[in-house]
MILOTI-912720 format. One record per residue (C-alpha): x negated, y, z negated. Coordinates in steps of 0.001 Angstrom, whole numbers, plus 500000, padded with zeros to 6 digits. Each point is the difference from the previous one (the first is absolute). Layout:
MILOTI-912720
XYZ ...
This chain:
MILOTI-912720
500000500003500000 498664503448500942 499299502628497342 501743502964501618 500419502865497503 497633502792501009 500118502191496900 501077499926496372 503309501737499228 499830500117496223 500249502558497219 496949500400497756 501917498303497151 500847496918502026 496500499819501468 498493500036496528 502485497364498782 498842497605502724 496328500746499428 500483499377496275 501122496467500952 496699499484501790 501289500470503558 497541501442502490 501063502877502259 499717497769503088 502364497440498431 502443502744499017 500046501209503601 500174496512501559 503026498980497895 501995503134500783 500686501373496505 501909503253500291 501525502741497853 503766500434500628 502632502502498817 503103499096498040 502143500095503161 497537497809501889 499852497546497115 503807499893499795 500236499196503719 497369497239499738 501657498434496954 503584500213501255 500993501508496648 499258503139498041 496395500265498880 499370501790496684 497152501981501616 497415500012502711 497057497652499611 497472497635501511 501077497873502977 498491496513500151 500529498470503474 499935496246500660 497954499075503072 501932498788503037 503420500773498491 502331502967499490 500006499242496264 498390502361497496 500087500769496297 500078503351498257 498121500918496837 502041503036498839 498263502970498383 502795500249497417 501116496420499372 503342498965498516 500249497991496766 501249496441499666 502324498716497271 497022499662497623 498843503562500608 496996499007502134 499063501741503250 501129498298503215 496660500465501753 500896498668503453 503184500084502084 500867497750502952 502637500548502741 503488499070498931 501323496603501146 496823499124501899 497854496915499378 496448500829499026 497365498331502197 496513498922498947 497253502614500028 497548498309502370 496661501752500303 498002500326503216 497448497443498786 502696497440499134 501474500396503472 496565499575501582 499385496569498367 503461498536500671 498566497354502335 496899499290497911 501036497415497393 496544500070498389 500723503533498755 502103500127496817 502824502448499363 500028502070496802 503406501013498642 500456502969497652 502795502103498521 500381503170502063 498735501925502979 497114502011498516 498565496865498380 500143498192503343 498032502769501680 497464500175497159 499462496242500348 499625500335503766 497308502636499484 498143497376497961 500253497669503020 502871497786498804 502765499369502623 502914501033497813 503801499944499929 502022502154497614 503365499119498464 502173502535498190 500119498203496650 499297496482498771 503364498595501172 500027501782503370 498585496979501799 503429498366499711 503500500443501364 502901497929498687 497476497980497923 498002498999503090 496871501440501573 500590502876502432 500044499367503723 497135502491500434 497636497546498315 500907497319502535 498581502226502761 496561500296498380 498594496604501003 499515498860496375 499937496228500575 496499498703499197 498776503377498688 498726500864496504 501979502684498164 498861502152497054 502733501529497808 498752503195498315 502818501225497729 499551502872497523 498288499436496643 503178500719498000 501275496533500939 498592498619496709 502764501748498024 502758499310502521 501584496547500201 501968500952503139 496790500908501828 498410496694499072 503061498091501245 499975501993503244 496327499204500535 500524496266499448 503110499760502191 498287502003502748 497094497537499938 502429497054500221 501744501560503026 496721500646501785 498867496393499449 503208498051500551 501918502440502189 497268501326502292 497353497281499523 497198502330498955 496698498194499455 499095501141496471 501371502774497790 497659501931497691 501243502080497066 497864503105499441 500154501100496350 499114503674499463 498744501261496645 502305502749498701 497023501753498397 498978501167503485 503371501252501218 503397498766501118 499766499288503710 497343499040502536 499543503657501019 499234501041496387 497622497073499544 498100500730503218 499542503604498911 498552498992496624 498025496909500937 499038500645503623 500111497323502667 497288497852498422 501631500044496564 503417499242501480 498545497056501895 499625498285496614 503792499545499882 500104498381503435 497124497659499132 501718499042496711 503499499634501478 501836496917498667 501134497436502550 503733499517499497 500868496551498682 503695499334500664 499973497182497398 498755502375497270 500922503505501202 499476501583496578 496284499226500255 499766502553502836 501396502729497788 497186500937497648 498403503095498551 496907500548502159 496383500275499076 498929503593500447 497627500749502859 496386500109498872 499076503676499961 497484501925497941 500847502953497758 497944503054499062 499528499999496233 500983503696499465 503408499213501545 500679497129497592 498170500707496750 502758502139498479 502919497947501286 502497498661497468 499115496309500424 501877497711497586 497853497872497667 499715496228500288 503129498493498425 500205496881497841 502980497786499193 499416498080496752 496419498755500653 499969500235503799 498811502668502441 502647501282502390 499219499571503720 497060497789499010 498802496400499965 500240498542496491 498834496611498722 501384497978497088 497723497046499209 499801497121497548 499029496344499717 502456497518501587 502995499717497632 498821503259498431 503464501638500018 499254502420502839 503221499046501834 502082500577496856 498181503309499463 500488501032503645 503699499076499996 500481501920496746 498529503108501667 502239499538503041 503080499713497769 499072503146498045 499367501951503229 503520499256501226 501693500834496702 501121503575499380 498639501631496855 497881497087498749 496514500128498452 497608497108500432 499047498435496642 501891502950498492 496975502253500589 499191500386503720 502123502365502098 501668498448503039 501042501730503204 503056498232501522 499099498581503416 501122497549502667 497987496769499765 499383497137502400 498421496951498299 498257497667502456 499831496573498296 497740497626501922 499423497362497307 502858499340497548 502915499311502318 503432501563499714 501452497644497393 497140500547497539 499905503732500765 503704500521499259 499762497990496782 497043502117498842 501830503218500871 503063498864498027 497862499362496892 498196503346500304 503178502027500598 501573498357496958 496980500474497748 499317503583501135 503699500922499700 500009501499503494 502818500202502527 499487498308503363 499374502686502645 500575499926503765 496757502028500306 498144496740499210 499725497922503191 497854496950500630 498725497716502755 499136496493498809 498112497913502568 497142497611499295 498806500119503619 499986503686500874 496480501072500901 499313503633500851 496649499261501631 499059501720503251 501158497056502119 503500500062498445 501302503192501603 503608498739499984 499900499719496197 498539503485499753 502804501362502194 502606498208497865 498558501454496801 499868503518501455 503605499690501134 500997499346496390 497824502835498673 501567502467502436 503561498733499624 500078500276496202 497695503024499711 497697498031497705 497736502008497684 498092497245498148 498869496703501561 498839497113497782 497956497233501688 499747496792497941 497372498555500446 497287501448502239 498505496755501301 503381498879501421 500529503359501728 497245499749502558 496449499818498616 499323496611498380 496255500494500614 498976503007497923 496364499919501092 500861500670503660 499556503783500056 501387500349503538 503270498245499100 500266501881496698 499315503370501659 502640499437502673 502629498954497472 499320502884497621 500086502430502948 503396498573500905 501231500636496443 498583503520500212 502012500490503175 503171498919498168 499275502631497355 499574502698502669 503083498988501983 502421499411497110 498521501933497078 499699496737498035 498447499098496687 498582496465500379 499421497729496993 498117496766500745 499973497026497601 496768498049500240 498464496912498336 496621500320498352 497224497877501451 499163497086497688 496783500256498019 497276497500500817 497375498723497555 497672502787498805 502150502557501853 500283503204497956 501888502054502579 502225502835498806 503775500004500464 499598502450502891 497322498015501850 502081496824499574 502880501814501674 498279501356503085 498004497602502118 499135502711502520 498952503633499927 502837500860502390 502603498746497525 498449501756497019 499624503271501916 503667500004501086 501386499841496437 501249503279498525 501052498356496733 499028496621498551 501804498697496902 498811496760498428 501796497634497600 498174497626497639 501083497749497132 502910497744499122 503682501062499836 499763500879496293 497172502500500588 499423501341503520 497366502707500443 500896502486502761 496883501713501333 499436502760502553 497160498527502065 500077502858502543 501796503327500366 498737501902503029 501535503430499425 500228500398496238 498421499021496698 500645496313499166 502449499491497174 499061497995496912 500812496269499926 503013498885498025 501504496727498779 503454498639500819 501759496705499447 502555498079502006 503028499077497919 501597496755501200 502466498761497340 501675496616500433 503355498735498852 499793497162497430 499090496785501818 499398501782503348 496825499500502038 500161503324501827 500321503600498795 503417501616500329 498592503528500462 496674501763500618 498637503443499180 496667501685499360 499287501835496762 497273502558499302 497824498976497013 497138502481499654 496980501615501602 497192497567500700 497071500257497580 497034497979501232 498190497843497469 496652500469501699 498370503429499519 496590501611500111 499461498506496536 500488496502501462 497197500586502494 497755501328497218 500630496880497883 499275497591502870 496838501863501003 498745500075496394 500659496240499642 497537499368502863 497243501779497970 498129501325503059 499228503442501457 501161498857503450 502528497243500640 501048498550503352 503697500174500772 500022496229500365 498653499578496450 502242502770498653 503212498460501405 499027496584498667 499512501508496523 503341501843500245 501860496774500841 498099498115497272 501110502536497375 503549499935501318 500106496193499828 498724500125496414 502597502684499187 497202502325498921 500911502828502427 498745500044503547 502225499983503084 500430498420503410 497413500391502758 502099502235502267 500897502251497059 496346500312499036 499086501008503555 502632502759499851 498542501192496690 496506500156501498 501215501836503075 501785502700497964 497605500135497042 498745503317498661 497264498552497769 498503497322502275 498392500098503425 499217497172502409 497217499450502508 499400497342502667 496625498276499882 499590497393502705 503168497950500114 501047500745496419 501735503012498500 498843501026496519 501845502091497406 498213502356497620 500840502831497648 500410503505501399 497300501927498096 501744503292500826 503028498913497968 500182499987496190 501446496535499676 501619499781496599 499732503496498619 501324501928503002 502411497623501724 503221498510498665 499400496442501139 503591499047499208 501282502153502863 501618497954502741 498295500304503360 502290497600501841 503040502249500408 
């Protein structure tokens, strides 16, 4: 189609309006925008126009729209920004570039809301079609005839609706039904949903202005292929384009602090770990119940923000899970909430090769607007081999993507690695078999002990000061003659006060009666004293004491590490050796 308009017939106001949308002067001229009077607008519309305004012609037709200078109000008091001719069907706004690739099926079409957005996209070299609203692709619940003339069969289509769709259920439904019609009605090859980040503007024209063509390309590259089996998985909050910021622009911004819910970091990856049969599932379920109960406080001391929870059970099975939930609800005196949802499947891997399972999970996350996702346990979710850094890195990156797309808090339940002979590994090192797994954790909470005395320890807290350990117990009363408990609940007992202190290390060192003692000899003496009930402590505890000691130093000589007194420290006179250094 020829571009015939020779000059621009626009007022300064209308010219600036179009430029503010990112339209170049050549595009404004080529598409025939024009300033019209009230009488001219009235004639074009076939009804009285409230004022003169901007005429927006549609190529190859006698149809146009008017953007009045003094718009009328609708029933809700909002401006009616655009007017269309009375009793006249609105065609598609087909750009020059979209017309030029009609016979080239290798070239995708890009579909946006509105004329200016279509032109802005065309300027960025995307063959684009505009529709006047998210439902304007349809007529009488079927796709418009105009689409059937565009040679869509076998062609990829990208749907680029405005970023306000995340708060509008009708827009989401329109997007999904449009994709269905393109696939099953017009036999399009593949449909891609482009998810714009509302932080960079509403429509494609706003986003192109702020991000530029290279930044906007991020959305196209990250577009989600529409899955008609799980359509909700296509409707997700996008990852923001990767752009840098100048520090002076951001340093004084009002950025909200990192939020915590009970013990867990919001929008973070959190780990809850314990030995097998160490009550981590009971503890995790208790948290999930509290999070979905209005006005509750965990253990009667930790504030709880009500949230929508999805619990992914990959180990217990539904029958055992429901029974456990019944006991906990009864013992905790909590009402059952519809904000607590679960998936219970023993064979539901989320590894990289199981993309269908990932799509199914994301469909549930999007459908129920999930805020907290529990994964129980980690090894069944997709990384049974924790020492494979490549597998671990991919899986944790996938979880990070879920956080970005859905604003999730993720809480992962994980078994501790079993100790081998002469293995003095810490709780944290027994949890993480790879650096990639350890590095990904924002919060790590560990459980240790039996049900009558469970120590809850903050092993890692990335963005705040670790809280002090505390002791809880699991109450599991039984009816007379019964084998199983009839209710379950956790009870706070006290802060944890470690038995081993700096004084313990001093006693063990003194018992060796040497100026320098190897760690091997020192740990043996500590365990000997402990066995004889004359003080001492376990080997791993002693190593922690040495590492954090203020009155002893250590030095490696050959293959051995030796401990000796710190001569710069006044051992007994200046230091309270009863202070705990394990908190």
